[in-house]
C-alpha positions as CSV (number, residue, x, y, z in Angstrom):
1,M,0.0,0.0,0.0
2,M,1.3,3.4,-0.8
3,C,1.6,6.0,2.0
4,Q,-1.4,8.1,0.7
5,E,-3.5,5.0,0.4
6,L,-2.7,3.9,3.9
7,L,-3.4,7.3,5.3
8,G,-6.8,7.3,3.5
9,F,-7.6,3.9,4.9
10,L,-6.6,4.9,8.4
11,N,-8.8,7.9,8.2
12,Q,-11.8,5.7,7.2
13,V,-11.1,3.2,9.9
14,Y,-10.7,5.9,12.6
15,V,-13.8,7.7,11.5
16,M,-15.8,4.7,12.6
17,V,-14.5,4.7,16.2
18,R,-16.6,6.9,18.4
19,A,-16.4,8.3,22.0
20,E,-18.8,5.7,23.4
21,E,-16.5,2.9,22.3
22,I,-13.3,4.2,24.0
23,M,-14.6,6.4,26.8
24,V,-14.1,5.5,30.5
25,K,-17.5,5.3,32.2
26,D,-16.3,5.3,35.8
27,V,-15.4,9.0,35.9
28,A,-14.1,10.7,38.9
29,V,-16.6,13.4,39.8
30,V,-16.6,16.2,42.3
31,H,-18.9,19.1,43.1
32,P,-18.2,22.9,43.0
33,D,-18.3,23.3,46.7
34,D,-15.9,20.4,47.5
35,V,-12.7,21.2,49.1
36,V,-9.6,21.0,47.0
37,T,-7.7,18.8,49.5
38,D,-10.5,16.2,49.1
39,V,-10.0,16.3,45.4
40,V,-6.2,15.7,45.8
41,G,-7.1,12.6,48.0
42,L,-9.5,11.4,45.2
43,F,-6.7,11.8,42.6
44,V,-4.4,9.7,44.7
45,E,-7.0,7.1,45.7
46,R,-8.3,6.6,42.1
47,N,-4.9,7.2,40.3
48,V,-6.4,9.8,38.1
49,T,-5.3,13.4,37.1
50,S,-8.7,15.0,36.7
51,A,-12.2,15.0,37.9
52,V,-15.3,16.3,36.1
53,V,-17.2,18.9,38.2
54,V,-20.9,18.2,38.2
55,D,-24.0,19.6,40.0
56,E,-26.6,17.5,41.8
57,K,-28.2,16.7,38.5
58,N,-24.9,15.3,37.0
59,T,-24.7,18.3,34.7
60,V,-21.1,19.2,33.7
61,K,-20.1,22.4,35.3
62,G,-16.3,22.2,34.9
63,I,-13.2,20.1,35.2
64,I,-10.4,20.2,37.7
65,T,-7.0,18.8,36.9
66,D,-3.7,18.1,38.6
67,G,-2.4,21.1,36.6
68,D,-5.0,23.4,38.2
69,I,-3.9,22.3,41.6
70,M,-0.2,22.5,40.8
71,A,-0.8,26.1,39.5
72,A,-2.5,26.9,42.8
73,V,0.4,25.5,44.8
74,R,3.0,27.4,42.9
75,R,1.1,30.6,42.5
76,R,3.2,33.6,43.5
77,R,2.1,36.6,45.4
78,P,2.4,40.1,44.1
79,L,5.8,41.7,44.0
80,V,6.6,44.1,46.9
81,V,9.5,46.4,47.6
82,D,11.3,46.5,50.9
83,F,13.0,49.6,52.5
84,F,16.1,49.0,50.5
85,N,14.3,48.7,47.1
86,F,14.9,45.0,47.1
87,I,12.2,43.3,45.0
88,W,10.8,39.9,45.9
89,A,7.6,37.9,45.6
90,A,5.9,38.1,48.9
91,G,5.4,34.7,50.4
92,D,8.0,32.9,48.2
93,E,9.7,31.8,51.4
94,V,6.6,29.9,52.3
95,D,7.2,26.2,52.0
96,L,5.1,23.6,50.1
97,A,3.4,22.4,53.3
98,V,2.1,25.9,54.1
99,K,0.8,26.3,50.4
100,A,-0.7,22.8,50.5
101,E,-2.5,23.7,53.8
102,A,-4.1,26.7,52.0
103,L,-5.7,24.2,49.6
104,S,-7.9,23.0,52.6
105,T,-9.8,26.3,52.5
106,M,-10.1,26.4,48.6
107,K,-13.2,25.3,46.9
108,V,-13.2,23.3,43.6
109,K,-15.2,26.2,42.0
110,D,-12.2,28.5,42.7
111,L,-9.8,26.4,40.7
112,M,-11.8,24.5,38.1
113,T,-11.9,25.2,34.4
114,K,-15.4,26.5,33.8
115,Q,-15.3,26.6,30.0
116,V,-15.3,22.9,29.3
117,I,-15.1,21.3,25.9
118,T,-17.4,18.3,25.8
119,V,-18.4,15.8,23.1
120,G,-21.3,13.6,22.5
121,E,-21.1,9.8,22.6
122,D,-21.2,9.6,18.7
123,T,-18.2,12.0,18.3
124,E,-15.6,10.4,16.0
125,I,-12.1,9.7,17.4
126,L,-10.4,12.0,14.9
127,E,-12.6,14.9,16.0
128,I,-11.8,14.2,19.7
129,A,-8.1,14.1,18.9
130,R,-8.4,17.3,17.0
131,L,-10.2,19.1,19.8
132,M,-7.5,17.9,22.3
133,A,-4.7,19.2,20.2
134,E,-6.4,22.5,19.3
135,H,-7.2,23.3,22.9
136,K,-4.1,21.7,24.5
137,I,-6.2,19.5,26.8
138,K,-5.7,15.8,27.9
139,Q,-9.3,14.7,28.4
140,I,-12.8,15.5,27.3
141,P,-16.0,14.7,29.1
142,V,-18.6,12.9,27.1
143,V,-22.2,14.0,27.6
144,R,-25.7,12.9,26.6
145,G,-27.6,16.1,26.5
146,N,-25.9,18.0,29.3
147,F,-25.4,14.9,31.5
148,L,-22.0,13.3,32.1
149,V,-21.7,9.8,30.7
150,G,-18.0,9.3,30.3
151,L,-14.5,10.7,29.7
152,V,-12.1,10.3,26.8
153,R,-8.4,10.6,27.8
154,R,-5.5,10.9,25.5
155,Y,-4.6,7.4,26.7
156,D,-7.8,6.1,25.4
157,I,-7.1,7.4,22.0
158,V,-3.6,6.0,22.0
159,K,-5.0,2.6,23.1
160,A,-7.5,2.7,20.2
161,V,-4.8,3.6,17.7
162,A,-2.6,0.8,19.0
163,W,-5.5,-1.6,18.6
164,Q,-6.2,-0.4,15.0
165,V,-2.5,-0.7,14.1
166,N,-2.3,-4.2,15.4
167,R,-5.5,-5.0,13.5
168,L,-4.0,-3.6,10.3
169,Q,-0.8,-5.6,10.8
170,T,-2.8,-8.8,11.3
171,D,-5.0,-8.2,8.3
172,T,-2.0,-7.6,6.0
173,E,-0.2,-10.8,7.0
């Protein structure tokens, strides 16, 4: 097969793979008023790097990731000038434990990404990959109407690609 023909074939094969076929259905979820330290515990317990933020009706309201939490931990305070015109970021000397303790008073709604990209169950894998690349995100909630039904992670796409490549190799032998 020529390279162009192979690419065309791959495009046809991947178009048939939809979100519902590769999504994780057991999604870590949290609520806007949950405390961030509880989310950290959930991430460790479930070995995940994100949680979808939902309301009491399971409607997607946002997403919180390990990156959001890391940004909060490393967030610097405003610059100040001391008596000798020496500039420093106030609070830089505060150690990680103190910053982590501050997370115990933060709510999910204060850190979460509110403008969430979502896809439907029938969204094709190539469109999901395009959205991830375009928006520089690692996971996309899958919704039915406005209700959360799953999550597609980059890993899920890589796994589907590996399965397809293996299938192609088996078919050509």
